ZAMARGU-4260 file (C-alpha; in steps of 0.2 Angstrom, whole numbers, plus 5000, padded with zeros to 4 digits):
<rodrens>
0) 4908/5112/5165 | 4894/5104/5175 | 4887/5112/5191 | 4896/5100/5202 | 4915/5102/5204
5) 4928/5092/5214 | 4940/5105/5220 | 4956/5107/5230 | 4953/5100/5248 | 4939/5089/5244
10) 4939/5070/5243 | 4941/5062/5226 | 4926/5053/5222 | 4925/5034/5223 | 4926/5025/5207
15) 4925/5008/5200 | 4929/5008/5181 | 4936/4996/5168 | 4952/5001/5161 | 4964/4995/5147
20) 4979/4989/5159 | 4997/4994/5156 | 5002/4977/5150 | 4987/4975/5139 | 4997/4973/5123
25) 5008/4960/5130 | 4993/4950/5136 | 4993/4932/5129 | 4975/4927/5133 | 4959/4937/5127
30) 4952/4947/5142 | 4969/4950/5150 | 4970/4968/5142 | 4956/4974/5153 | 4955/4976/5173
35) 4944/4985/5184 | 4952/4998/5194 | 4945/5008/5209 | 4950/5024/5219 | 4959/5013/5231
40) 4972/5009/5218 | 4983/5022/5227 | 4975/5024/5244 | 4978/5007/5249 | 4996/5008/5245
45) 4998/5025/5253 | 5004/5033/5236 | 4999/5049/5227 | 4988/5048/5211 | 4989/5059/5196
50) 4973/5057/5185 | 4973/5065/5168 | 4959/5067/5157 | 4957/5069/5138 | 4941/5072/5127
55) 4942/5059/5114 | 4952/5044/5108 | 4957/5045/5089 | 4960/5064/5090 | 4976/5075/5087
60) 4980/5084/5103 | 4977/5070/5115 | 4990/5057/5109 | 5004/5069/5111 | 4999/5072/5130
65) 4996/5053/5132 | 5014/5050/5125 | 5022/5064/5136 | 5015/5057/5151 | 5021/5040/5146
70) 5038/5046/5143 | 5038/5054/5161 | 5031/5038/5169 | 5047/5034/5178 | 5046/5052/5185
75) 5029/5049/5193 | 5035/5031/5199 | 5050/5039/5207 | 5038/5050/5216 | 5027/5036/5223
80) 5014/5041/5211 | 5000/5031/5202 | 4997/5038/5185 | 4980/5035/5177 | 4974/5042/5161
85) 4956/5043/5157 | 4941/5048/5145 | 4923/5044/5142 | 4927/5032/5128 | 4925/5014/5131
90) 4939/5001/5135 | 4937/4994/5118 | 4940/5011/5109 | 4955/5014/5121 | 4962/4997/5116
95) 4959/4999/5097 | 4968/5016/5099 | 4982/5009/5107 | 4984/4996/5094 | 4982/5009/5080
100) 4994/5022/5087 | 5013/5019/5087 | 5015/5032/5102 | 5001/5023/5112 | 5007/5005/5110
105) 5019/5004/5125 | 5009/5013/5139 | 5014/5009/5156 | 4998/5017/5164 | 4980/5011/5163
110) 4968/5020/5152 | 4952/5022/5162 | 4935/5021/5153 | 4921/5032/5160 | 4908/5026/5148
115) 4894/5031/5160 | 4902/5048/5161 | 4898/5048/5180 | 4915/5051/5186 | 4919/5066/5174
120) 4902/5073/5179 | 4906/5071/5198 | 4923/5080/5195 | 4914/5094/5186 | 4924/5091/5170
125) 4910/5086/5158 | 4909/5097/5143 | 4890/5103/5141 | 4887/5101/5123 | 4896/5085/5118
130) 4897/5077/5135 | 4916/5073/5134 | 4929/5077/5147 | 4939/5093/5147 | 4958/5091/5148
135) 4958/5090/5167 | 4972/5084/5178 | 4971/5080/5197 | 4984/5078/5210 | 4977/5066/5224
140) 4987/5063/5240 | 4988/5047/5249 | 4973/5050/5260 | 4962/5053/5244 | 4961/5072/5246
145) 4962/5082/5229 | 4978/5094/5231 | 4978/5101/5213 | 4967/5103/5199 | 4971/5110/5182
150) 4958/5111/5167 | 4963/5116/5150 | 4951/5120/5135 | 4948/5106/5123 | 4961/5113/5110
155) 4975/5116/5122 | 4987/5102/5127 | 4994/5103/5145 | 5012/5103/5152 | 5018/5087/5160
160) 5034/5095/5167 | 5022/5107/5177 | 5012/5093/5184 | 5028/5085/5190 | 5034/5102/5197
165) 5017/5104/5207 | 5018/5086/5213 | 5036/5089/5219 | 5030/5105/5229 | 5016/5097/5236
170) 5026/5082/5242 | 5038/5094/5252 | 5024/5099/5263 | 5032/5116/5264 | 5029/5133/5258
175) 5036/5134/5239 | 5038/5151/5231 | 5033/5155/5213 | 5042/5145/5199 | 5049/5134/5213
180) 5057/5118/5207 | 5063/5102/5215 | 5080/5105/5225 | 5077/5124/5227 | 5075/5132/5244
185) 5057/5132/5251 | 5051/5147/5262 | 5050/5148/5281 | 5035/5157/5288 | 5039/5169/5302
190) 5026/5176/5313 | 5028/5194/5317 | 5024/5201/5334 | 5010/5214/5334
</rodrens>
């Protein structure tokens, strides 16, 4: 990873990037498949954001993760959370992959194109040799503060259920014990007198 890192408690970097938008494959006119999105996509609406990164399009582990996030899209939406997928590939490569791969045709979230690699570098998730993003996931609160970061090696897919579990815990704004799940009791801190 790079020397820079965006960690828990820091502000998520500002960005303005091209993306293949969710309804891209339903677009009737050329050009509607792309849109520019910014970090304000969630802060202006007072929503949470989950941004997950994959190393490369047209690979093997990546589409399994992207499809799993898409299958859980309603879960993120129910939690008032904007879901964004991202890699350092271009928006044109994203679109070609979506058209080519059965599991990616109906995606409900944008695929961000960080072709300059500037956002991945600022987040500290740019792999040194190939200059591609690690499998990183960021949960960002409505004020734009990073509340959770998870980074996997290039060969290991992540667990979408764990992302949802952590999002649920963060949204309680309470103390949540190990392996806590939505609906379970949270902890109450009691101060002991000296």
